[in-house]
Steps between C-alpha positions, in 0.01 A plus 500: 500500500182590685168536320189656642167505327120484556498159308708285285407278206636137476882501450491890482770537773725242324467682164578841664815364673626329188443808282659735764806270508521474125478884460749563779760269352754681275435403148198283595227757447225443243561661153383855494463561872858626569539370848446854650338574832145467356578207275291251715195737475528538120547125464184436711305762305592327174313194594560139608701424181762740632548349839724214603385142563401445873794462745517163674325499837817391675643776707170705505309515817174644623568752774135571603171670422360812636133619476356843515266584792239636262 
């Protein structure tokens, strides 16, 4: 999974990864989100209570940072 953003909060990437994995796992999605193509977005819009606990840092790596010329 590759995430690109203008900024991230503490543990945000780990929460996004864990929630995406949970929603993509058959039968593992949160109640009421149905596991469809937009399940992750609906889950994130519902608030922090609907997201998964942060994934362990093991296996995640920082690929780099880029900055606009502005």
